[in-house]
mmJSON file of the N, C-alpha and C atoms, coordinates in Angstrom:
{"data_MODEL":{"atom_site":{
"group_PDB":["ATOM","ATOM","ATOM","ATOM","ATOM","ATOM","ATOM","ATOM","ATOM","ATOM","ATOM","ATOM","ATOM","ATOM","ATOM","ATOM","ATOM","ATOM","ATOM","ATOM","ATOM","ATOM","ATOM","ATOM","ATOM","ATOM","ATOM","ATOM","ATOM","ATOM","ATOM","ATOM","ATOM","ATOM","ATOM","ATOM","ATOM","ATOM","ATOM","ATOM","ATOM","ATOM","ATOM","ATOM","ATOM","ATOM","ATOM","ATOM","ATOM","ATOM","ATOM","ATOM","ATOM","ATOM","ATOM","ATOM","ATOM","ATOM","ATOM","ATOM","ATOM","ATOM","ATOM","ATOM","ATOM","ATOM","ATOM","ATOM","ATOM","ATOM","ATOM","ATOM","ATOM","ATOM","ATOM","ATOM","ATOM","ATOM","ATOM","ATOM","ATOM","ATOM","ATOM","ATOM","ATOM","ATOM","ATOM","ATOM","ATOM","ATOM","ATOM","ATOM","ATOM","ATOM","ATOM","ATOM","ATOM","ATOM","ATOM","ATOM","ATOM","ATOM","ATOM","ATOM","ATOM","ATOM","ATOM","ATOM","ATOM","ATOM","ATOM","ATOM","ATOM","ATOM","ATOM","ATOM","ATOM","ATOM","ATOM","ATOM","ATOM","ATOM","ATOM","ATOM","ATOM","ATOM","ATOM","ATOM","ATOM","ATOM","ATOM","ATOM","ATOM","ATOM","ATOM","ATOM","ATOM","ATOM","ATOM","ATOM","ATOM","ATOM","ATOM","ATOM","ATOM","ATOM","ATOM","ATOM","ATOM","ATOM","ATOM","ATOM","ATOM","ATOM","ATOM","ATOM","ATOM","ATOM","ATOM","ATOM","ATOM","ATOM","ATOM","ATOM","ATOM","ATOM","ATOM","ATOM","ATOM","ATOM","ATOM","ATOM","ATOM","ATOM","ATOM","ATOM","ATOM","ATOM","ATOM","ATOM","ATOM","ATOM","ATOM","ATOM","ATOM","ATOM","ATOM","ATOM","ATOM","ATOM","ATOM","ATOM","ATOM","ATOM","ATOM","ATOM","ATOM","ATOM","ATOM","ATOM","ATOM","ATOM","ATOM","ATOM","ATOM","ATOM","ATOM","ATOM","ATOM","ATOM","ATOM","ATOM","ATOM","ATOM","ATOM","ATOM","ATOM","ATOM","ATOM","ATOM","ATOM","ATOM","ATOM","ATOM","ATOM","ATOM","ATOM","ATOM","ATOM","ATOM","ATOM","ATOM","ATOM","ATOM","ATOM","ATOM","ATOM","ATOM","ATOM","ATOM"],
"id":[1,2,3,4,5,6,7,8,9,10,11,12,13,14,15,16,17,18,19,20,21,22,23,24,25,26,27,28,29,30,31,32,33,34,35,36,37,38,39,40,41,42,43,44,45,46,47,48,49,50,51,52,53,54,55,56,57,58,59,60,61,62,63,64,65,66,67,68,69,70,71,72,73,74,75,76,77,78,79,80,81,82,83,84,85,86,87,88,89,90,91,92,93,94,95,96,97,98,99,100,101,102,103,104,105,106,107,108,109,110,111,112,113,114,115,116,117,118,119,120,121,122,123,124,125,126,127,128,129,130,131,132,133,134,135,136,137,138,139,140,141,142,143,144,145,146,147,148,149,150,151,152,153,154,155,156,157,158,159,160,161,162,163,164,165,166,167,168,169,170,171,172,173,174,175,176,177,178,179,180,181,182,183,184,185,186,187,188,189,190,191,192,193,194,195,196,197,198,199,200,201,202,203,204,205,206,207,208,209,210,211,212,213,214,215,216,217,218,219,220,221,222,223,224,225,226,227,228,229,230,231,232,233,234,235,236,237,238,239,240],
"type_symbol":["N","C","C","N","C","C","N","C","C","N","C","C","N","C","C","N","C","C","N","C","C","N","C","C","N","C","C","N","C","C","N","C","C","N","C","C","N","C","C","N","C","C","N","C","C","N","C","C","N","C","C","N","C","C","N","C","C","N","C","C","N","C","C","N","C","C","N","C","C","N","C","C","N","C","C","N","C","C","N","C","C","N","C","C","N","C","C","N","C","C","N","C","C","N","C","C","N","C","C","N","C","C","N","C","C","N","C","C","N","C","C","N","C","C","N","C","C","N","C","C","N","C","C","N","C","C","N","C","C","N","C","C","N","C","C","N","C","C","N","C","C","N","C","C","N","C","C","N","C","C","N","C","C","N","C","C","N","C","C","N","C","C","N","C","C","N","C","C","N","C","C","N","C","C","N","C","C","N","C","C","N","C","C","N","C","C","N","C","C","N","C","C","N","C","C","N","C","C","N","C","C","N","C","C","N","C","C","N","C","C","N","C","C","N","C","C","N","C","C","N","C","C","N","C","C","N","C","C","N","C","C","N","C","C","N","C","C","N","C","C"],
"label_atom_id":["N","CA","C","N","CA","C","N","CA","C","N","CA","C","N","CA","C","N","CA","C","N","CA","C","N","CA","C","N","CA","C","N","CA","C","N","CA","C","N","CA","C","N","CA","C","N","CA","C","N","CA","C","N","CA","C","N","CA","C","N","CA","C","N","CA","C","N","CA","C","N","CA","C","N","CA","C","N","CA","C","N","CA","C","N","CA","C","N","CA","C","N","CA","C","N","CA","C","N","CA","C","N","CA","C","N","CA","C","N","CA","C","N","CA","C","N","CA","C","N","CA","C","N","CA","C","N","CA","C","N","CA","C","N","CA","C","N","CA","C","N","CA","C","N","CA","C","N","CA","C","N","CA","C","N","CA","C","N","CA","C","N","CA","C","N","CA","C","N","CA","C","N","CA","C","N","CA","C","N","CA","C","N","CA","C","N","CA","C","N","CA","C","N","CA","C","N","CA","C","N","CA","C","N","CA","C","N","CA","C","N","CA","C","N","CA","C","N","CA","C","N","CA","C","N","CA","C","N","CA","C","N","CA","C","N","CA","C","N","CA","C","N","CA","C","N","CA","C","N","CA","C","N","CA","C","N","CA","C","N","CA","C","N","CA","C","N","CA","C","N","CA","C","N","CA","C","N","CA","C"],
"label_alt_id":[null,null,null,null,null,null,null,null,null,null,null,null,null,null,null,null,null,null,null,null,null,null,null,null,null,null,null,null,null,null,null,null,null,null,null,null,null,null,null,null,null,null,null,null,null,null,null,null,null,null,null,null,null,null,null,null,null,null,null,null,null,null,null,null,null,null,null,null,null,null,null,null,null,null,null,null,null,null,null,null,null,null,null,null,null,null,null,null,null,null,null,null,null,null,null,null,null,null,null,null,null,null,null,null,null,null,null,null,null,null,null,null,null,null,null,null,null,null,null,null,null,null,null,null,null,null,null,null,null,null,null,null,null,null,null,null,null,null,null,null,null,null,null,null,null,null,null,null,null,null,null,null,null,null,null,null,null,null,null,null,null,null,null,null,null,null,null,null,null,null,null,null,null,null,null,null,null,null,null,null,null,null,null,null,null,null,null,null,null,null,null,null,null,null,null,null,null,null,null,null,null,null,null,null,null,null,null,null,null,null,null,null,null,null,null,null,null,null,null,null,null,null,null,null,null,null,null,null,null,null,null,null,null,null,null,null,null,null,null,null],
"label_comp_id":["MET","MET","MET","ASP","ASP","ASP","ARG","ARG","ARG","LYS","LYS","LYS","ALA","ALA","ALA","ALA","ALA","ALA","VAL","VAL","VAL","VAL","VAL","VAL","GLY","GLY","GLY","VAL","VAL","VAL","GLY","GLY","GLY","GLU","GLU","GLU","THR","THR","THR","ASP","ASP","ASP","TYR","TYR","TYR","THR","THR","THR","ARG","ARG","ARG","GLY","GLY","GLY","THR","THR","THR","ASP","ASP","ASP","ASP","ASP","ASP","THR","THR","THR","PRO","PRO","PRO","LEU","LEU","LEU","GLU","GLU","GLU","LEU","LEU","LEU","MET","MET","MET","LEU","LEU","LEU","ALA","ALA","ALA","ALA","ALA","ALA","SER","SER","SER","SER","SER","SER","ARG","ARG","ARG","ALA","ALA","ALA","ALA","ALA","ALA","GLN","GLN","GLN","ASP","ASP","ASP","ALA","ALA","ALA","GLY","GLY","GLY","ILE","ILE","ILE","SER","SER","SER","LEU","LEU","LEU","ARG","ARG","ARG","ASP","ASP","ASP","ILE","ILE","ILE","ASP","ASP","ASP","ALA","ALA","ALA","ILE","ILE","ILE","LEU","LEU","LEU","PRO","PRO","PRO","PRO","PRO","PRO","PRO","PRO","PRO","ALA","ALA","ALA","PHE","PHE","PHE","VAL","VAL","VAL","THR","THR","THR","ALA","ALA","ALA","ASP","ASP","ASP","GLU","GLU","GLU","LEU","LEU","LEU","ALA","ALA","ALA","ALA","ALA","ALA","ASN","ASN","ASN","LEU","LEU","LEU","GLY","GLY","GLY","VAL","VAL","VAL","GLU","GLU","GLU","ILE","ILE","ILE","SER","SER","SER","TYR","TYR","TYR","ALA","ALA","ALA","VAL","VAL","VAL","THR","THR","THR","HIS","HIS","HIS","GLN","GLN","GLN","ALA","ALA","ALA","THR","THR","THR","PHE","PHE","PHE","SER","SER","SER","SER","SER","SER"],
"label_asym_id":["A","A","A","A","A","A","A","A","A","A","A","A","A","A","A","A","A","A","A","A","A","A","A","A","A","A","A","A","A","A","A","A","A","A","A","A","A","A","A","A","A","A","A","A","A","A","A","A","A","A","A","A","A","A","A","A","A","A","A","A","A","A","A","A","A","A","A","A","A","A","A","A","A","A","A","A","A","A","A","A","A","A","A","A","A","A","A","A","A","A","A","A","A","A","A","A","A","A","A","A","A","A","A","A","A","A","A","A","A","A","A","A","A","A","A","A","A","A","A","A","A","A","A","A","A","A","A","A","A","A","A","A","A","A","A","A","A","A","A","A","A","A","A","A","A","A","A","A","A","A","A","A","A","A","A","A","A","A","A","A","A","A","A","A","A","A","A","A","A","A","A","A","A","A","A","A","A","A","A","A","A","A","A","A","A","A","A","A","A","A","A","A","A","A","A","A","A","A","A","A","A","A","A","A","A","A","A","A","A","A","A","A","A","A","A","A","A","A","A","A","A","A","A","A","A","A","A","A","A","A","A","A","A","A","A","A","A","A","A","A"],
"label_entity_id":["1","1","1","1","1","1","1","1","1","1","1","1","1","1","1","1","1","1","1","1","1","1","1","1","1","1","1","1","1","1","1","1","1","1","1","1","1","1","1","1","1","1","1","1","1","1","1","1","1","1","1","1","1","1","1","1","1","1","1","1","1","1","1","1","1","1","1","1","1","1","1","1","1","1","1","1","1","1","1","1","1","1","1","1","1","1","1","1","1","1","1","1","1","1","1","1","1","1","1","1","1","1","1","1","1","1","1","1","1","1","1","1","1","1","1","1","1","1","1","1","1","1","1","1","1","1","1","1","1","1","1","1","1","1","1","1","1","1","1","1","1","1","1","1","1","1","1","1","1","1","1","1","1","1","1","1","1","1","1","1","1","1","1","1","1","1","1","1","1","1","1","1","1","1","1","1","1","1","1","1","1","1","1","1","1","1","1","1","1","1","1","1","1","1","1","1","1","1","1","1","1","1","1","1","1","1","1","1","1","1","1","1","1","1","1","1","1","1","1","1","1","1","1","1","1","1","1","1","1","1","1","1","1","1","1","1","1","1","1","1"],
"label_seq_id":[1,1,1,2,2,2,3,3,3,4,4,4,5,5,5,6,6,6,7,7,7,8,8,8,9,9,9,10,10,10,11,11,11,12,12,12,13,13,13,14,14,14,15,15,15,16,16,16,17,17,17,18,18,18,19,19,19,20,20,20,21,21,21,22,22,22,23,23,23,24,24,24,25,25,25,26,26,26,27,27,27,28,28,28,29,29,29,30,30,30,31,31,31,32,32,32,33,33,33,34,34,34,35,35,35,36,36,36,37,37,37,38,38,38,39,39,39,40,40,40,41,41,41,42,42,42,43,43,43,44,44,44,45,45,45,46,46,46,47,47,47,48,48,48,49,49,49,50,50,50,51,51,51,52,52,52,53,53,53,54,54,54,55,55,55,56,56,56,57,57,57,58,58,58,59,59,59,60,60,60,61,61,61,62,62,62,63,63,63,64,64,64,65,65,65,66,66,66,67,67,67,68,68,68,69,69,69,70,70,70,71,71,71,72,72,72,73,73,73,74,74,74,75,75,75,76,76,76,77,77,77,78,78,78,79,79,79,80,80,80],
"pdbx_PDB_ins_code":[null,null,null,null,null,null,null,null,null,null,null,null,null,null,null,null,null,null,null,null,null,null,null,null,null,null,null,null,null,null,null,null,null,null,null,null,null,null,null,null,null,null,null,null,null,null,null,null,null,null,null,null,null,null,null,null,null,null,null,null,null,null,null,null,null,null,null,null,null,null,null,null,null,null,null,null,null,null,null,null,null,null,null,null,null,null,null,null,null,null,null,null,null,null,null,null,null,null,null,null,null,null,null,null,null,null,null,null,null,null,null,null,null,null,null,null,null,null,null,null,null,null,null,null,null,null,null,null,null,null,null,null,null,null,null,null,null,null,null,null,null,null,null,null,null,null,null,null,null,null,null,null,null,null,null,null,null,null,null,null,null,null,null,null,null,null,null,null,null,null,null,null,null,null,null,null,null,null,null,null,null,null,null,null,null,null,null,null,null,null,null,null,null,null,null,null,null,null,null,null,null,null,null,null,null,null,null,null,null,null,null,null,null,null,null,null,null,null,null,null,null,null,null,null,null,null,null,null,null,null,null,null,null,null,null,null,null,null,null,null],
"Cartn_x":[104.152,103.01,102.659,101.575,101.204,100.216,99.613,98.692,99.236,99.225,99.748,98.732,98.694,97.816,98.409,98.129,98.541,97.425,97.039,96.067,96.823,96.828,97.649,96.782,97.092,96.421,97.457,97.124,98.039,97.438,98.238,97.809,98.959,98.661,99.714,99.157,100.06,99.683,100.087,99.628,100.035,101.543,102.147,103.573,103.756,104.257,104.426,105.782,106.212,107.421,106.997,107.687,107.413,106.122,105.642,104.419,104.649,103.606,103.68,103.469,103.063,102.847,104.189,104.247,105.459,105.483,106.656,106.697,105.732,105.611,104.682,103.252,102.852,101.486,101.225,102.205,102.048,101.918,102.727,102.654,101.343,100.815,99.524,98.406,98.445,97.433,97.537,98.754,98.944,98.532,98.816,98.44,96.928,96.24,94.774,94.195,94.753,94.28,94.593,95.738,96.096,95.142,94.8,93.857,92.493,92.062,90.784,90.837,91.949,92.107,92.066,92.615,92.641,91.308,90.431,89.143,89.213,90.18,90.327,90.289,90.089,90.153,91.579,91.897,93.242,93.535,92.518,92.77,93.16,92.926,93.316,94.796,95.475,96.898,97.688,98.545,99.37,100.852,101.222,102.631,102.864,104.026,104.379,105.839,106.077,107.431,107.574,107.897,107.956,109.212,109.231,110.429,111.569,112.806,113.937,113.844,114.297,114.368,112.987,112.926,111.718,111.047,110.436,109.748,110.024,109.844,109.978,108.619,108.65,107.41,106.579,107.24,106.522,105.838,106.519,105.921,104.721,104.858,103.752,102.57,102.843,101.775,101.057,101.82,101.218,100.303,100.727,99.918,98.725,98.81,97.666,96.702,97.185,96.363,96.229,97.286,97.238,98.289,98.022,98.988,99.596,100.909,101.569,102.299,102.365,103.106,104.378,104.533,105.728,106.054,107.318,107.742,109.201,109.529,110.91,111.166,112.227,112.635,114.093,114.354,115.722,116.28,117.533,118.213,118.722,118.443,118.945,120.401,121.182,122.576,122.797,123.442,123.714,125.222,125.676,127.095,127.265,128.372,128.598,129.666],
"Cartn_y":[-62.237,-61.551,-60.413,-60.537,-59.506,-58.487,-58.78,-57.817,-57.405,-56.133,-55.634,-54.689,-54.707,-53.787,-53.534,-52.393,-52.072,-51.28,-51.714,-50.99,-50.55,-49.276,-48.754,-48.112,-48.427,-47.798,-47.385,-46.432,-45.946,-46.216,-46.765,-46.996,-46.704,-46.068,-45.773,-45.907,-45.929,-45.962,-44.637,-44.424,-43.219,-43.242,-42.095,-41.979,-41.785,-42.815,-42.759,-43.305,-42.932,-43.506,-44.333,-45.415,-46.221,-47.009,-47.311,-48.096,-49.534,-50.171,-51.581,-52.476,-51.897,-52.672,-53.067,-54.289,-54.743,-54.17,-54.171,-53.733,-54.533,-55.833,-56.658,-56.179,-55.903,-55.429,-54.095,-53.216,-51.931,-52.118,-53.017,-53.271,-53.93,-54.807,-55.438,-54.39,-53.48,-52.42,-51.516,-51.126,-50.267,-50.984,-52.275,-53.056,-53.138,-53.364,-53.422,-52.084,-51.011,-49.675,-49.372,-49.836,-49.622,-50.387,-51.616,-52.393,-51.702,-51.214,-50.5,-49.242,-48.503,-47.293,-47.608,-48.754,-49.157,-49.744,-50.041,-50.616,-52.095,-52.796,-54.235,-54.96,-56.268,-57.062,-57.585,-58.031,-58.569,-59.754,-60.567,-61.729,-61.327,-60.064,-59.6,-59.239,-59.172,-58.84,-60.023,-59.772,-60.863,-60.512,-59.367,-58.976,-58.156,-58.379,-57.638,-57.22,-55.949,-55.411,-54.644,-55.335,-54.668,-53.808,-52.923,-52.127,-53.017,-52.565,-53.366,-53.605,-54.747,-55.152,-55.528,-55.919,-56.239,-57.543,-57.64,-58.859,-59.119,-60.382,-60.732,-60.627,-60.612,-60.588,-61.837,-62.981,-64.22,-64.173,-63.611,-63.502,-62.555,-61.465,-60.511,-61.149,-61.859,-62.525,-63.568,-64.349,-65.383,-64.76,-63.654,-63.002,-62.254,-61.864,-61.241,-62.299,-63.535,-64.611,-64.54,-64.081,-63.953,-64.836,-65.238,-65.968,-64.977,-64.913,-63.943,-64.643,-63.965,-64.499,-63.705,-62.583,-61.764,-61.149,-61.244,-60.653,-60.239,-59.209,-58.761,-58.47,-59.035,-58.745,-58.334,-57.145,-56.629,-56.855,-57.175,-57.25,-55.86,-55.419,-54.11,-54.243,-53.27,-53.261,-52.054,-52.294,-51.239,-51.08,-49.89,-49.657,-48.682,-48.799,-47.88,-46.872],
"Cartn_z":[192.086,192.628,191.677,190.995,190.029,190.581,191.719,192.329,193.685,193.937,195.203,195.832,197.146,197.869,199.242,199.771,201.135,201.793,202.954,203.753,204.997,205.247,206.337,207.406,208.636,209.767,210.786,211.591,212.613,213.984,214.852,216.222,217.158,218.256,219.219,220.626,221.569,222.968,223.601,224.813,225.529,225.739,225.685,225.955,227.451,228.101,229.548,229.94,231.101,231.698,232.897,233.11,234.286,234.221,233.026,232.897,233.337,233.797,234.159,232.943,231.817,230.593,229.981,229.479,228.797,227.381,226.745,225.347,224.466,224.715,223.941,224.128,225.359,225.613,224.915,224.927,224.252,222.744,222.176,220.73,220.338,221.191,220.905,220.907,221.86,221.912,220.683,220.326,219.154,217.875,217.785,216.596,216.44,217.537,217.493,217.053,217.566,217.179,215.723,215.228,213.822,212.904,213.276,212.474,212.453,213.59,213.659,212.789,212.848,212.051,210.552,210.183,208.777,208.316,209.27,208.917,208.59,209.197,208.968,210.305,210.248,211.469,211.634,212.823,213.055,212.142,211.811,210.938,209.529,209.161,207.829,207.743,208.877,208.879,208.352,207.357,206.829,206.776,207.322,207.381,208.645,209.255,210.462,210.367,210.621,210.662,211.971,213.057,214.36,214.491,215.491,215.719,216.211,216.059,216.542,218.049,218.466,219.878,220.414,221.622,222.391,221.977,220.783,220.355,218.881,218.485,217.073,216.382,215.075,214.305,214.6,214.744,215.035,216.403,217.401,218.736,218.722,218.007,217.903,217.174,216.081,215.327,216.184,216.93,217.775,218.825,219.408,220.434,219.85,218.587,217.918,217.385,217.281,216.737,215.231,214.557,213.1,212.446,211.213,210.404,209.431,209.416,208.558,207.422,206.285,205.15,204.904,205.629,205.485,206.839,207.216,208.484,208.388,209.107,209.219,210.681,211.202,212.567,212.549,213.05,213.11,214.514,214.564,215.853,216.186,217.357,217.788,218.179,217.848,218.262,219.149,220.228,221.184,221.333,221.421,221.651,222.797,223.461,224.576,224.274],
"occupancy":[1.0,1.0,1.0,1.0,1.0,1.0,1.0,1.0,1.0,1.0,1.0,1.0,1.0,1.0,1.0,1.0,1.0,1.0,1.0,1.0,1.0,1.0,1.0,1.0,1.0,1.0,1.0,1.0,1.0,1.0,1.0,1.0,1.0,1.0,1.0,1.0,1.0,1.0,1.0,1.0,1.0,1.0,1.0,1.0,1.0,1.0,1.0,1.0,1.0,1.0,1.0,1.0,1.0,1.0,1.0,1.0,1.0,1.0,1.0,1.0,1.0,1.0,1.0,1.0,1.0,1.0,1.0,1.0,1.0,1.0,1.0,1.0,1.0,1.0,1.0,1.0,1.0,1.0,1.0,1.0,1.0,1.0,1.0,1.0,1.0,1.0,1.0,1.0,1.0,1.0,1.0,1.0,1.0,1.0,1.0,1.0,1.0,1.0,1.0,1.0,1.0,1.0,1.0,1.0,1.0,1.0,1.0,1.0,1.0,1.0,1.0,1.0,1.0,1.0,1.0,1.0,1.0,1.0,1.0,1.0,1.0,1.0,1.0,1.0,1.0,1.0,1.0,1.0,1.0,1.0,1.0,1.0,1.0,1.0,1.0,1.0,1.0,1.0,1.0,1.0,1.0,1.0,1.0,1.0,1.0,1.0,1.0,1.0,1.0,1.0,1.0,1.0,1.0,1.0,1.0,1.0,1.0,1.0,1.0,1.0,1.0,1.0,1.0,1.0,1.0,1.0,1.0,1.0,1.0,1.0,1.0,1.0,1.0,1.0,1.0,1.0,1.0,1.0,1.0,1.0,1.0,1.0,1.0,1.0,1.0,1.0,1.0,1.0,1.0,1.0,1.0,1.0,1.0,1.0,1.0,1.0,1.0,1.0,1.0,1.0,1.0,1.0,1.0,1.0,1.0,1.0,1.0,1.0,1.0,1.0,1.0,1.0,1.0,1.0,1.0,1.0,1.0,1.0,1.0,1.0,1.0,1.0,1.0,1.0,1.0,1.0,1.0,1.0,1.0,1.0,1.0,1.0,1.0,1.0,1.0,1.0,1.0,1.0,1.0,1.0],
"B_iso_or_equiv":[0.0,0.0,0.0,0.0,0.0,0.0,0.0,0.0,0.0,0.0,0.0,0.0,0.0,0.0,0.0,0.0,0.0,0.0,0.0,0.0,0.0,0.0,0.0,0.0,0.0,0.0,0.0,0.0,0.0,0.0,0.0,0.0,0.0,0.0,0.0,0.0,0.0,0.0,0.0,0.0,0.0,0.0,0.0,0.0,0.0,0.0,0.0,0.0,0.0,0.0,0.0,0.0,0.0,0.0,0.0,0.0,0.0,0.0,0.0,0.0,0.0,0.0,0.0,0.0,0.0,0.0,0.0,0.0,0.0,0.0,0.0,0.0,0.0,0.0,0.0,0.0,0.0,0.0,0.0,0.0,0.0,0.0,0.0,0.0,0.0,0.0,0.0,0.0,0.0,0.0,0.0,0.0,0.0,0.0,0.0,0.0,0.0,0.0,0.0,0.0,0.0,0.0,0.0,0.0,0.0,0.0,0.0,0.0,0.0,0.0,0.0,0.0,0.0,0.0,0.0,0.0,0.0,0.0,0.0,0.0,0.0,0.0,0.0,0.0,0.0,0.0,0.0,0.0,0.0,0.0,0.0,0.0,0.0,0.0,0.0,0.0,0.0,0.0,0.0,0.0,0.0,0.0,0.0,0.0,0.0,0.0,0.0,0.0,0.0,0.0,0.0,0.0,0.0,0.0,0.0,0.0,0.0,0.0,0.0,0.0,0.0,0.0,0.0,0.0,0.0,0.0,0.0,0.0,0.0,0.0,0.0,0.0,0.0,0.0,0.0,0.0,0.0,0.0,0.0,0.0,0.0,0.0,0.0,0.0,0.0,0.0,0.0,0.0,0.0,0.0,0.0,0.0,0.0,0.0,0.0,0.0,0.0,0.0,0.0,0.0,0.0,0.0,0.0,0.0,0.0,0.0,0.0,0.0,0.0,0.0,0.0,0.0,0.0,0.0,0.0,0.0,0.0,0.0,0.0,0.0,0.0,0.0,0.0,0.0,0.0,0.0,0.0,0.0,0.0,0.0,0.0,0.0,0.0,0.0,0.0,0.0,0.0,0.0,0.0,0.0],
"pdbx_formal_charge":[null,null,null,null,null,null,null,null,null,null,null,null,null,null,null,null,null,null,null,null,null,null,null,null,null,null,null,null,null,null,null,null,null,null,null,null,null,null,null,null,null,null,null,null,null,null,null,null,null,null,null,null,null,null,null,null,null,null,null,null,null,null,null,null,null,null,null,null,null,null,null,null,null,null,null,null,null,null,null,null,null,null,null,null,null,null,null,null,null,null,null,null,null,null,null,null,null,null,null,null,null,null,null,null,null,null,null,null,null,null,null,null,null,null,null,null,null,null,null,null,null,null,null,null,null,null,null,null,null,null,null,null,null,null,null,null,null,null,null,null,null,null,null,null,null,null,null,null,null,null,null,null,null,null,null,null,null,null,null,null,null,null,null,null,null,null,null,null,null,null,null,null,null,null,null,null,null,null,null,null,null,null,null,null,null,null,null,null,null,null,null,null,null,null,null,null,null,null,null,null,null,null,null,null,null,null,null,null,null,null,null,null,null,null,null,null,null,null,null,null,null,null,null,null,null,null,null,null,null,null,null,null,null,null,null,null,null,null,null,null],
"auth_seq_id":[1,1,1,2,2,2,3,3,3,4,4,4,5,5,5,6,6,6,7,7,7,8,8,8,9,9,9,10,10,10,11,11,11,12,12,12,13,13,13,14,14,14,15,15,15,16,16,16,17,17,17,18,18,18,19,19,19,20,20,20,21,21,21,22,22,22,23,23,23,24,24,24,25,25,25,26,26,26,27,27,27,28,28,28,29,29,29,30,30,30,31,31,31,32,32,32,33,33,33,34,34,34,35,35,35,36,36,36,37,37,37,38,38,38,39,39,39,40,40,40,41,41,41,42,42,42,43,43,43,44,44,44,45,45,45,46,46,46,47,47,47,48,48,48,49,49,49,50,50,50,51,51,51,52,52,52,53,53,53,54,54,54,55,55,55,56,56,56,57,57,57,58,58,58,59,59,59,60,60,60,61,61,61,62,62,62,63,63,63,64,64,64,65,65,65,66,66,66,67,67,67,68,68,68,69,69,69,70,70,70,71,71,71,72,72,72,73,73,73,74,74,74,75,75,75,76,76,76,77,77,77,78,78,78,79,79,79,80,80,80],
"auth_comp_id":["MET","MET","MET","ASP","ASP","ASP","ARG","ARG","ARG","LYS","LYS","LYS","ALA","ALA","ALA","ALA","ALA","ALA","VAL","VAL","VAL","VAL","VAL","VAL","GLY","GLY","GLY","VAL","VAL","VAL","GLY","GLY","GLY","GLU","GLU","GLU","THR","THR","THR","ASP","ASP","ASP","TYR","TYR","TYR","THR","THR","THR","ARG","ARG","ARG","GLY","GLY","GLY","THR","THR","THR","ASP","ASP","ASP","ASP","ASP","ASP","THR","THR","THR","PRO","PRO","PRO","LEU","LEU","LEU","GLU","GLU","GLU","LEU","LEU","LEU","MET","MET","MET","LEU","LEU","LEU","ALA","ALA","ALA","ALA","ALA","ALA","SER","SER","SER","SER","SER","SER","ARG","ARG","ARG","ALA","ALA","ALA","ALA","ALA","ALA","GLN","GLN","GLN","ASP","ASP","ASP","ALA","ALA","ALA","GLY","GLY","GLY","ILE","ILE","ILE","SER","SER","SER","LEU","LEU","LEU","ARG","ARG","ARG","ASP","ASP","ASP","ILE","ILE","ILE","ASP","ASP","ASP","ALA","ALA","ALA","ILE","ILE","ILE","LEU","LEU","LEU","PRO","PRO","PRO","PRO","PRO","PRO","PRO","PRO","PRO","ALA","ALA","ALA","PHE","PHE","PHE","VAL","VAL","VAL","THR","THR","THR","ALA","ALA","ALA","ASP","ASP","ASP","GLU","GLU","GLU","LEU","LEU","LEU","ALA","ALA","ALA","ALA","ALA","ALA","ASN","ASN","ASN","LEU","LEU","LEU","GLY","GLY","GLY","VAL","VAL","VAL","GLU","GLU","GLU","ILE","ILE","ILE","SER","SER","SER","TYR","TYR","TYR","ALA","ALA","ALA","VAL","VAL","VAL","THR","THR","THR","HIS","HIS","HIS","GLN","GLN","GLN","ALA","ALA","ALA","THR","THR","THR","PHE","PHE","PHE","SER","SER","SER","SER","SER","SER"],
"auth_asym_id":["A","A","A","A","A","A","A","A","A","A","A","A","A","A","A","A","A","A","A","A","A","A","A","A","A","A","A","A","A","A","A","A","A","A","A","A","A","A","A","A","A","A","A","A","A","A","A","A","A","A","A","A","A","A","A","A","A","A","A","A","A","A","A","A","A","A","A","A","A","A","A","A","A","A","A","A","A","A","A","A","A","A","A","A","A","A","A","A","A","A","A","A","A","A","A","A","A","A","A","A","A","A","A","A","A","A","A","A","A","A","A","A","A","A","A","A","A","A","A","A","A","A","A","A","A","A","A","A","A","A","A","A","A","A","A","A","A","A","A","A","A","A","A","A","A","A","A","A","A","A","A","A","A","A","A","A","A","A","A","A","A","A","A","A","A","A","A","A","A","A","A","A","A","A","A","A","A","A","A","A","A","A","A","A","A","A","A","A","A","A","A","A","A","A","A","A","A","A","A","A","A","A","A","A","A","A","A","A","A","A","A","A","A","A","A","A","A","A","A","A","A","A","A","A","A","A","A","A","A","A","A","A","A","A","A","A","A","A","A","A"],
"auth_atom_id":["N","CA","C","N","CA","C","N","CA","C","N","CA","C","N","CA","C","N","CA","C","N","CA","C","N","CA","C","N","CA","C","N","CA","C","N","CA","C","N","CA","C","N","CA","C","N","CA","C","N","CA","C","N","CA","C","N","CA","C","N","CA","C","N","CA","C","N","CA","C","N","CA","C","N","CA","C","N","CA","C","N","CA","C","N","CA","C","N","CA","C","N","CA","C","N","CA","C","N","CA","C","N","CA","C","N","CA","C","N","CA","C","N","CA","C","N","CA","C","N","CA","C","N","CA","C","N","CA","C","N","CA","C","N","CA","C","N","CA","C","N","CA","C","N","CA","C","N","CA","C","N","CA","C","N","CA","C","N","CA","C","N","CA","C","N","CA","C","N","CA","C","N","CA","C","N","CA","C","N","CA","C","N","CA","C","N","CA","C","N","CA","C","N","CA","C","N","CA","C","N","CA","C","N","CA","C","N","CA","C","N","CA","C","N","CA","C","N","CA","C","N","CA","C","N","CA","C","N","CA","C","N","CA","C","N","CA","C","N","CA","C","N","CA","C","N","CA","C","N","CA","C","N","CA","C","N","CA","C","N","CA","C","N","CA","C","N","CA","C","N","CA","C","N","CA","C","N","CA","C"],
"pdbx_PDB_model_num":[1,1,1,1,1,1,1,1,1,1,1,1,1,1,1,1,1,1,1,1,1,1,1,1,1,1,1,1,1,1,1,1,1,1,1,1,1,1,1,1,1,1,1,1,1,1,1,1,1,1,1,1,1,1,1,1,1,1,1,1,1,1,1,1,1,1,1,1,1,1,1,1,1,1,1,1,1,1,1,1,1,1,1,1,1,1,1,1,1,1,1,1,1,1,1,1,1,1,1,1,1,1,1,1,1,1,1,1,1,1,1,1,1,1,1,1,1,1,1,1,1,1,1,1,1,1,1,1,1,1,1,1,1,1,1,1,1,1,1,1,1,1,1,1,1,1,1,1,1,1,1,1,1,1,1,1,1,1,1,1,1,1,1,1,1,1,1,1,1,1,1,1,1,1,1,1,1,1,1,1,1,1,1,1,1,1,1,1,1,1,1,1,1,1,1,1,1,1,1,1,1,1,1,1,1,1,1,1,1,1,1,1,1,1,1,1,1,1,1,1,1,1,1,1,1,1,1,1,1,1,1,1,1,1,1,1,1,1,1,1]
}}}
């Protein structure tokens, strides 16, 4: 790959406790807002690096309706 580019946007949801929204729904809302902030459409997204736990990059991409060429999904580890 000799040409590289990154377009970055920031999207977030309200910080609430006890919401009825699932983590996936919150990530979809934040992703849409990030794309809007970056000035791109969702179809322009080609990489997803979601936070650990909750959903995989593939699940997020499928729900956004995008085809990705790069994804990273981390497994969360919890200890007591």
